[in-house]
VOBA-1610 file (N, C-alpha, C; in pm, whole numbers, padded with zeros to 5 digits, always signed):
BEGIN
Lys+11334-05401-04774Lys+11204-05318-04763Lys+11114-05390-04617Gln+11106-05489-04605Gln+11055-05559-04452Gln+11115-05602-04386Leu+11266-05509-04396Leu+11290-05552-04261Leu+11230-05503-04101Thr+11249-05569-03996Thr+11178-05502-03875Thr+11285-05464-03779Phe+11372-05558-03738Phe+11489-05552-03662Phe+11579-05463-03693Leu+11699-05394-03659Leu+11807-05359-03740Leu+11879-05388-03590Asn+11972-05499-03619Asn+12081-05464-03493Asn+12229-05449-03562Leu+12224-05313-03480Leu+12378-05260-03508Leu+12480-05205-03365Thr+12457-05350-03261Thr+12546-05394-03152Thr+12702-05387-03221Asn+12754-05294-03083Asn+12846-05276-03111Asn+12996-05273-03229Asn+12946-05167-03274Asn+13002-05090-03338Asn+13045-04996-03357Lys+13200-04985-03295Lys+13256-04883-03179Lys+13281-04751-03296Lys+13312-04769-03442Lys+13302-04689-03514Lys+13212-04618-03605Leu+13081-04649-03549Leu+12926-04616-03576Leu+12861-04465-03478Thr+12871-04373-03528Thr+12814-04235-03480Thr+12714-04176-03475Thr+12629-04228-03605Thr+12502-04186-03659Thr+12515-04313-03752Leu+12347-04284-03813Leu+12260-04372-03881Leu+12260-04304-04044Pro+12242-04355-04185Pro+12225-04250-04264Pro+12065-04225-04249Ala+12054-04110-04377Ala+11856-04071-04345Ala+11810-04147-04403Ser+11852-04244-04487Ser+11811-04347-04566Ser+11759-04476-04469Val+11764-04460-04349Val+11677-04578-04244Val+11542-04512-04245Val+11529-04391-04294Val+11332-04354-04254Val+11250-04420-04419Gln+11365-04476-04480Gln+11256-04546-04605Gln+11270-04702-04534Leu+11294-04747-04455Leu+11266-04907-04415Leu+11172-04852-04313Thr+11067-04797-04345Thr+10919-04800-04323Thr+10842-04945-04253Cys+10906-05040-04226Cys+10865-05136-04172Cys+10949-05226-04036Leu+11045-05124-04001Leu+11109-05145-03936Leu+11030-05092-03793Asp+11045-05199-03689Asp+10968-05153-03566Asp+11089-05132-03423Phe+11219-05168-03489Phe+11322-05141-03344Phe+11480-05128-03426Phe+11554-05064-03399Phe+11693-05038-03415Phe+11767-05015-03300Ser+11869-05138-03295Ser+12012-05118-03155Ser+12107-05068-03221Val+12159-04992-03182Val+12276-04934-03093Val+12360-04984-02997Glu+12339-05086-02911Glu+12401-05071-02827Glu+12553-05125-02782Gly+12620-05075-02738Gly+12790-05109-02741Gly+12824-04998-02885Ser+12774-04927-02926Ser+12819-04787-03036Ser+12858-04652-03012Asn+12901-04613-03106Asn+12864-04473-03024Asn+12787-04376-03072Val+12686-04428-03123Val+12586-04309-03169Val+12558-04259-03080Asn+12515-04117-03071Asn+12424-04050-02962Asn+12294-04000-02998Pro+12212-04007-02967Pro+12073-03984-03060Pro+12045-03851-03121Asn+12167-03726-03058Asn+12187-03568-03102Asn+12243-03591-03254Asn+12309-03706-03295Asn+12397-03752-03466Asn+12208-03796-03554Leu+12155-03850-03425Leu+12083-03904-03599Leu+11967-03807-03653Pro+11976-03845-03799Pro+11936-03765-03845Pro+11812-03724-03848Pro+11790-03594-03886Pro+11625-03550-03831Pro+11490-03566-03887Glu+11514-03660-04051Glu+11394-03749-04100Glu+11361-03873-04002Ile+11460-03909-03906Ile+11436-04037-03836Ile+11365-03977-03668Leu+11398-03914-03655Leu+11414-03849-03495Leu+11270-03836-03494Lys+11211-03788-03556Lys+11053-03744-03512Lys+10941-03892-03558Tyr+10987-04024-03570Tyr+10964-04093-03607Tyr+11002-04224-03448Ile+11170-04192-03394Ile+11177-04266-03285Ile+11163-04258-03179Thr+11183-04305-03097Thr+11103-04321-02933Thr+11248-04392-02891Pro+11310-04391-02791Pro+11445-04442-02702Pro+11371-04545-02632Thr+11438-04698-02601Thr+11387-04744-02479Thr+11548-04758-02408Glu+11512-04854-02324Glu+11665-04876-02290Glu+11750-04980-02348Asp+11904-04916-02278Asp+12031-04989-02365Asp+12044-04944-02502Asn+11988-04821-02551Asn+12029-04826-02706Asn+11964-04838-02795Ile+11859-04921-02742Ile+11774-05018-02863Ile+11636-04854-02882Tyr+11612-04859-03025Tyr+11520-04737-03070Tyr+11342-04790-03077Glu+11277-04724-03072Glu+11134-04771-03161Glu+11126-04679-03233Leu+11101-04711-03346Leu+11040-04688-03514Leu+10862-04660-03494Asn+10816-04553-03502Asn+10708-04578-03478Asn+10612-04450-03628Phe+10643-04509-03720Phe+10590-04462-03790Phe+10456-04507-03860Pro+10384-04401-03894Pro+10264-04394-03985Pro+10211-04489-04022Pro+10070-04569-04004Pro+09969-04676-04061Pro+10028-04653-04219Glu+09985-04497-04264Glu+10008-04557-04407Glu+10124-04537-04453Met+10252-04536-04406Met+10418-04564-04420Met+10455-04709-04456Lys+10345-04779-04408Lys+10368-04942-04339Lys+10301-04984-04419Thr+10178-04967-04478Thr+10094-05050-04600Thr+10154-05152-04652His+10298-05140-04728His+10304-05255-04741His+10399-05364-04718Cys+10421-05357-04555Cys+10464-05440-04460Cys+10425-05583-04498Arg+10409-05703-04445Arg+10390-05773-04429Arg+10370-05828-04294Asn+10258-05901-04236Asn+10224-05917-04129Asn+10306-06074-04104Ile+10415-06064-04022Ile+10467-06203-04021Ile+10382-06327-03958Gln+10294-06324-03912Gln+10218-06393-03837Gln+10115-06421-03970Glu+10133-06392-04071Glu+10025-06453-04189Glu+10101-06566-04297
//
């Protein structure tokens, strides 16, 4: 639950992510670079929270109320 970055690079058989990714509300970024993930195949539960960046890295923008259990790494 405290995961902040998920690296799924170079997974050629990977075409989508499970809807359960939305439960990882501390997640700030995930990378699917080198994989076969099509943004159109991502679960609708997660689409409303992601912002694509470059190289198939996605920023997740969960609202603060979903992140209250997330700890600050600098603490």
